[in-house]
MARVOKE-591837 format. One record per residue (C-alpha): chain; x, y, z. Coordinates in pm, 1 decimal, padded with zeros to 6 digits. Example, Ala and Ser with C-alpha at 12.3 -4.5 7.8 and 13.67 -1.06 7.14 Angstrom:
<atoms>
+-------+----------+----------+----------+
: kette :     east :    north :       up :
+-------+----------+----------+----------+
:     A :  01230.0 : -00450.0 :  00780.0 :
:     A :  01367.0 : -00106.0 :  00714.0 :
+-------+----------+----------+----------+
</atoms>
This chain:
<atoms>
+-------+----------+----------+----------+
: kette :     east :    north :       up :
+-------+----------+----------+----------+
:     A : -01428.5 : -02042.2 : -01405.7 :
:     A : -01587.3 : -02027.5 : -01063.4 :
:     A : -01721.8 : -01692.6 : -00946.5 :
:     A : -01535.6 : -01509.5 : -00665.6 :
:     A : -01810.4 : -01574.7 : -00411.4 :
:     A : -01824.7 : -01947.3 : -00481.5 :
:     A : -01507.9 : -02016.0 : -00282.7 :
:     A : -01507.1 : -02064.4 :  00092.4 :
:     A : -01401.7 : -01785.7 :  00327.6 :
:     A : -01085.0 : -01976.0 :  00417.7 :
:     A : -00986.5 : -02027.3 :  00053.6 :
:     A : -01036.3 : -01654.2 : -00010.9 :
:     A : -00843.2 : -01556.9 :  00302.3 :
:     A : -00520.7 : -01756.3 :  00305.8 :
:     A : -00372.3 : -01671.4 : -00039.5 :
:     A : -00378.3 : -01295.2 :  00022.3 :
:     A : -00257.8 : -01329.3 :  00379.4 :
:     A :  00042.5 : -01541.2 :  00282.2 :
:     A :  00107.9 : -01308.9 : -00010.8 :
:     A :  00100.2 : -01004.2 :  00218.1 :
:     A :  00350.5 : -01156.9 :  00462.0 :
:     A :  00624.8 : -01138.7 :  00198.1 :
:     A :  00658.8 : -00771.2 :  00289.2 :
:     A :  00776.9 : -00852.0 :  00641.5 :
:     A :  01130.0 : -00962.2 :  00559.0 :
:     A :  01252.5 : -00622.8 :  00425.9 :
:     A :  01053.9 : -00455.8 :  00705.7 :
:     A :  01255.4 : -00657.3 :  00957.2 :
:     A :  01579.2 : -00511.3 :  00818.9 :
:     A :  01432.4 : -00160.2 :  00838.1 :
:     A :  01328.5 : -00204.2 :  01200.7 :
:     A :  01673.0 : -00335.4 :  01293.0 :
:     A :  01842.9 : -00040.2 :  01122.8 :
:     A :  01613.4 :  00207.4 :  01296.5 :
:     A :  01680.0 :  00051.7 :  01636.6 :
:     A :  02055.4 :  00056.2 :  01576.7 :
:     A :  02038.3 :  00435.9 :  01536.1 :
:     A :  01824.4 :  00492.2 :  01845.6 :
:     A :  01936.0 :  00542.8 :  02202.5 :
:     A :  01703.1 :  00311.7 :  02391.8 :
:     A :  01615.8 :  00383.1 :  02757.6 :
:     A :  01803.3 :  00179.4 :  03014.4 :
:     A :  01501.6 : -00040.0 :  03085.6 :
:     A :  01493.2 : -00146.0 :  02717.5 :
:     A :  01866.0 : -00216.9 :  02691.6 :
:     A :  01920.0 : -00554.2 :  02530.5 :
:     A :  01557.2 : -00575.5 :  02415.5 :
:     A :  01620.9 : -00481.8 :  02053.1 :
:     A :  01533.8 : -00827.0 :  01917.1 :
:     A :  01211.5 : -00833.8 :  02117.7 :
:     A :  01112.1 : -00489.5 :  01988.3 :
:     A :  01173.6 : -00598.1 :  01629.3 :
:     A :  00962.0 : -00909.8 :  01677.4 :
:     A :  00686.7 : -00700.6 :  01837.2 :
:     A :  00685.2 : -00463.2 :  01540.7 :
:     A :  00664.6 : -00752.6 :  01294.8 :
:     A :  00389.3 : -00921.4 :  01497.7 :
:     A :  00185.5 : -00599.8 :  01499.0 :
:     A :  00214.8 : -00569.8 :  01120.5 :
:     A :  00127.6 : -00937.0 :  01073.0 :
:     A : -00183.9 : -00887.7 :  01287.0 :
:     A : -00293.5 : -00587.6 :  01078.3 :
:     A : -00237.4 : -00789.3 :  00760.9 :
:     A : -00442.8 : -01075.1 :  00902.8 :
:     A : -00732.0 : -00837.8 :  00977.2 :
:     A : -00709.2 : -00676.0 :  00632.7 :
:     A : -00695.0 : -01015.4 :  00460.5 :
:     A : -01002.9 : -01130.2 :  00650.9 :
:     A : -01199.0 : -00813.3 :  00565.9 :
:     A : -01122.3 : -00852.3 :  00196.8 :
:     A : -01208.4 : -01221.8 :  00204.4 :
:     A : -01543.7 : -01144.7 :  00366.3 :
:     A : -01668.4 : -00858.3 :  00152.8 :
:     A : -01457.5 : -00777.7 : -00155.0 :
:     A : -01639.5 : -01018.8 : -00386.6 :
:     A : -01976.7 : -00882.4 : -00269.9 :
:     A : -01869.6 : -00540.2 : -00394.7 :
:     A : -01746.3 : -00669.9 : -00728.7 :
:     A : -01381.5 : -00628.6 : -00625.5 :
:     A : -01142.2 : -00903.2 : -00719.2 :
:     A : -00823.1 : -01074.8 : -00611.9 :
:     A : -00677.9 : -01298.8 : -00880.6 :
:     A : -00513.8 : -01510.9 : -00610.4 :
:     A : -00800.4 : -01531.2 : -00363.5 :
:     A : -01073.0 : -01571.6 : -00624.9 :
:     A : -00873.1 : -01806.6 : -00852.5 :
:     A : -00916.4 : -01588.9 : -01160.9 :
:     A : -00624.0 : -01743.3 : -01344.4 :
:     A : -00301.4 : -01634.5 : -01510.2 :
:     A : -00472.5 : -01508.3 : -01826.1 :
:     A : -00663.3 : -01242.9 : -01636.6 :
:     A : -00343.3 : -01124.4 : -01470.3 :
:     A : -00168.3 : -01110.3 : -01807.1 :
:     A : -00456.1 : -00906.5 : -01950.7 :
:     A : -00436.6 : -00655.7 : -01663.3 :
:     A : -00058.9 : -00629.6 : -01655.1 :
:     A : -00007.7 : -00368.0 : -01931.3 :
:     A : -00243.2 : -00117.5 : -01765.3 :
:     A : -00088.7 : -00172.1 : -01421.0 :
:     A :  00263.8 : -00133.0 : -01559.4 :
:     A :  00166.5 :  00173.8 : -01761.5 :
:     A : -00014.8 :  00355.2 : -01482.9 :
:     A :  00260.6 :  00270.2 : -01234.6 :
:     A :  00524.7 :  00410.9 : -01470.2 :
:     A :  00329.4 :  00731.1 : -01541.8 :
:     A :  00260.6 :  00778.7 : -01171.4 :
:     A :  00623.7 :  00718.9 : -01074.3 :
:     A :  00748.0 :  00972.5 : -01329.5 :
:     A :  00478.0 :  01223.2 : -01229.6 :
:     A :  00575.4 :  01197.6 : -00862.4 :
:     A :  00942.7 :  01256.8 : -00945.2 :
:     A :  00855.8 :  01557.1 : -01165.2 :
:     A :  00630.3 :  01710.3 : -00898.6 :
:     A :  00887.1 :  01632.0 : -00630.4 :
:     A :  01176.9 :  01802.6 : -00808.3 :
:     A :  00982.3 :  02075.4 : -00984.7 :
:     A :  00750.2 :  02187.4 : -00705.5 :
:     A :  00832.6 :  02057.4 : -00360.8 :
:     A :  01212.2 :  02028.3 : -00348.5 :
:     A :  01267.4 :  02402.1 : -00418.1 :
:     A :  01043.0 :  02474.1 : -00118.8 :
:     A :  01219.9 :  02222.9 :  00108.7 :
:     A :  01578.6 :  02208.3 : -00021.5 :
:     A :  01708.4 :  02024.1 :  00283.7 :
:     A :  01479.0 :  01726.4 :  00228.8 :
:     A :  01582.0 :  01420.5 :  00028.9 :
:     A :  01369.4 :  01357.5 : -00279.8 :
:     A :  01203.7 :  01028.0 : -00369.7 :
:     A :  01485.1 :  00948.8 : -00613.1 :
:     A :  01742.2 :  01054.1 : -00355.0 :
:     A :  01594.8 :  00811.8 : -00103.1 :
:     A :  01613.0 :  00539.3 : -00368.6 :
:     A :  01970.2 :  00610.3 : -00474.6 :
:     A :  02123.9 :  00353.3 : -00242.1 :
:     A :  02120.2 :  00089.2 : -00514.3 :
:     A :  01939.8 : -00243.7 : -00517.4 :
:     A :  01932.0 : -00281.6 : -00142.5 :
:     A :  01686.1 : -00230.1 :  00134.2 :
:     A :  01494.0 :  00075.9 : -00001.7 :
:     A :  01402.5 : -00103.0 : -00324.0 :
:     A :  01310.6 : -00429.4 : -00151.4 :
:     A :  01102.5 : -00238.6 :  00101.7 :
:     A :  00921.0 : -00055.5 : -00177.2 :
:     A :  00859.7 : -00366.4 : -00385.7 :
:     A :  00750.9 : -00605.2 : -00113.4 :
:     A :  00629.0 : -00406.0 :  00186.3 :
:     A :  00494.1 : -00114.0 : -00017.2 :
:     A :  00383.0 : -00303.3 : -00325.3 :
:     A :  00225.7 : -00596.9 : -00142.1 :
:     A :  00174.6 : -00547.4 :  00232.1 :
:     A :  00060.1 : -00184.5 :  00213.4 :
:     A : -00180.9 : -00262.5 : -00069.1 :
:     A : -00335.3 : -00551.2 :  00121.4 :
:     A : -00379.3 : -00329.7 :  00427.4 :
:     A : -00496.0 : -00010.5 :  00256.8 :
:     A : -00697.4 : -00137.1 : -00039.3 :
:     A : -00794.5 : -00501.6 :  00022.0 :
:     A : -00861.8 : -00423.0 :  00388.5 :
:     A : -00940.7 : -00055.5 :  00453.7 :
:     A : -01093.3 :  00040.8 :  00118.4 :
:     A : -01307.8 : -00273.6 :  00116.3 :
:     A : -01429.3 : -00196.1 :  00469.1 :
:     A : -01517.0 :  00164.0 :  00377.4 :
:     A : -01700.6 :  00061.5 :  00059.5 :
:     A : -01885.5 : -00222.6 :  00232.2 :
:     A : -01995.6 :  00005.0 :  00517.7 :
:     A : -02112.0 :  00272.1 :  00274.1 :
:     A : -02286.1 :  00013.5 :  00057.4 :
:     A : -02476.5 : -00133.7 :  00352.2 :
:     A : -02573.1 :  00202.4 :  00500.3 :
:     A : -02622.0 :  00418.3 :  00190.9 :
:     A : -02653.4 :  00179.2 : -00101.4 :
:     A : -03031.0 :  00202.2 : -00106.5 :
:     A : -03077.5 : -00170.3 : -00150.9 :
:     A : -02890.4 : -00177.2 : -00483.6 :
:     A : -02733.3 : -00498.9 : -00604.5 :
:     A : -02422.8 : -00322.7 : -00739.0 :
:     A : -02181.8 : -00092.5 : -00558.9 :
:     A : -02267.6 :  00269.3 : -00657.6 :
:     A : -01979.7 :  00453.4 : -00819.3 :
:     A : -01993.0 :  00739.8 : -00570.5 :
:     A : -01942.7 :  00498.9 : -00280.1 :
:     A : -01652.4 :  00336.5 : -00462.8 :
:     A : -01492.8 :  00678.7 : -00517.5 :
:     A : -01550.6 :  00768.9 : -00153.2 :
:     A : -01368.5 :  00449.8 : -00054.5 :
:     A : -01085.0 :  00527.5 : -00296.5 :
:     A : -01040.5 :  00883.7 : -00166.9 :
:     A : -01072.3 :  00805.3 :  00204.9 :
:     A : -00830.6 :  00513.4 :  00186.1 :
:     A : -00590.0 :  00724.6 : -00022.5 :
:     A : -00588.6 :  00999.3 :  00241.9 :
:     A : -00538.6 :  00738.9 :  00514.9 :
:     A : -00250.1 :  00595.8 :  00308.8 :
:     A : -00092.7 :  00943.2 :  00292.6 :
:     A : -00141.7 :  01007.2 :  00664.8 :
:     A :  00025.8 :  00675.3 :  00737.9 :
:     A :  00350.6 :  00817.3 :  00599.4 :
:     A :  00360.5 :  01102.1 :  00853.9 :
:     A :  00503.0 :  00913.3 :  01157.6 :
:     A :  00831.2 :  00841.6 :  00976.8 :
:     A :  00857.7 :  01210.2 :  00885.2 :
:     A :  00786.8 :  01308.4 :  01245.7 :
:     A :  01065.3 :  01081.0 :  01367.6 :
:     A :  01303.7 :  01253.6 :  01129.3 :
:     A :  01180.4 :  01598.2 :  01237.7 :
:     A :  01071.0 :  01682.7 :  00882.3 :
:     A :  00728.3 :  01837.3 :  00920.3 :
:     A :  00762.0 :  02189.2 :  00785.7 :
:     A :  00459.4 :  02296.0 :  00581.1 :
:     A :  00597.6 :  02225.8 :  00228.6 :
:     A :  00715.0 :  01879.4 :  00329.3 :
:     A :  00380.7 :  01806.5 :  00496.7 :
:     A :  00193.2 :  01906.3 :  00179.5 :
:     A :  00435.1 :  01697.0 : -00025.2 :
:     A :  00367.2 :  01382.3 :  00177.6 :
:     A : -00007.8 :  01430.3 :  00174.3 :
:     A : -00047.3 :  01531.5 : -00190.1 :
:     A :  00188.7 :  01282.5 : -00355.2 :
:     A :  00079.4 :  00984.2 : -00147.7 :
:     A : -00289.3 :  01070.8 : -00185.9 :
:     A : -00239.1 :  01089.4 : -00562.7 :
:     A : -00071.9 :  00748.6 : -00557.4 :
:     A : -00345.7 :  00604.5 : -00336.3 :
:     A : -00615.1 :  00720.6 : -00578.5 :
:     A : -00444.3 :  00542.0 : -00868.8 :
:     A : -00394.7 :  00222.0 : -00667.5 :
:     A : -00752.0 :  00234.2 : -00538.3 :
:     A : -00893.7 :  00280.3 : -00887.4 :
:     A : -00695.1 : -00018.5 : -01011.8 :
:     A : -00825.2 : -00230.7 : -00725.7 :
:     A : -01183.3 : -00125.7 : -00799.0 :
:     A : -01170.9 : -00162.1 : -01177.0 :
:     A : -00918.9 : -00444.7 : -01213.7 :
:     A : -00783.5 : -00637.3 : -00911.7 :
:     A : -00579.7 : -00595.8 : -00596.5 :
:     A : -00288.5 : -00756.6 : -00779.8 :
:     A : -00299.6 : -00478.5 : -01040.7 :
:     A : -00273.4 : -00224.2 : -00759.0 :
:     A :  00023.4 : -00417.0 : -00615.8 :
:     A :  00202.4 : -00418.2 : -00952.4 :
:     A :  00146.9 : -00044.0 : -01004.9 :
:     A :  00271.4 :  00033.9 : -00653.2 :
:     A :  00584.8 : -00173.5 : -00707.1 :
:     A :  00649.2 : -00009.9 : -01045.9 :
:     A :  00638.7 :  00335.6 : -00884.1 :
:     A :  00931.1 :  00233.4 : -00662.6 :
:     A :  01112.3 :  00083.7 : -00959.4 :
:     A :  01075.4 :  00420.0 : -01134.8 :
:     A :  01228.9 :  00597.9 : -00836.3 :
:     A :  01534.1 :  00371.7 : -00856.4 :
:     A :  01558.9 :  00387.5 : -01234.5 :
:     A :  01546.1 :  00768.1 : -01228.4 :
:     A :  01787.1 :  00790.0 : -00935.6 :
+-------+----------+----------+----------+
</atoms>
């Protein structure tokens, strides 16, 4: 088996970028639904389709940047993509039980914390299972494809790799291997950024009382730490599987 760094930049870039774009099709439906509920200013009347395309283009550009960052530096940090680095089906099969297990435990833990701790403090807010109770439609597809794939490529393959590479170059002390403390710093910082990225949707809905704010930050940071650890110790695909399983748990428990 060839080592991750033995492939060209292009061959490391395109598999993850194409993979990440699968999250755009449920995102398109979400953007259309959001626009249908908004009262657009007169100057934007009739521009709904253009606004949707602009939103998708912006996301595609962020995914392109994240895919390029991971292709440049992930293998130099010892971080792996089974797709980009051609690690084979057997490696994915070996990693699958841990990714499925951690995703299931995390999904159940989030539901328990949500209902046992945060929902009593914010009774007017819909829980994670409540948001998923619409059946096998858009919420599940959005969680599986945009959350499980596109978000992981952006937040772990892109942002976490960038943080770890910057720390390694500046503070690695000339070591050949990524120090664990830098890896954990990358995991934590990218997890917090992942949590903060969920705030705009809450702001649009006017749901930023203190308990709900803590709920968003704590639960999503916890999830980001698990996904980041899987990326570091296994592969970005393991993080994608765990993220998708969390959303499956929400729907199963709904």
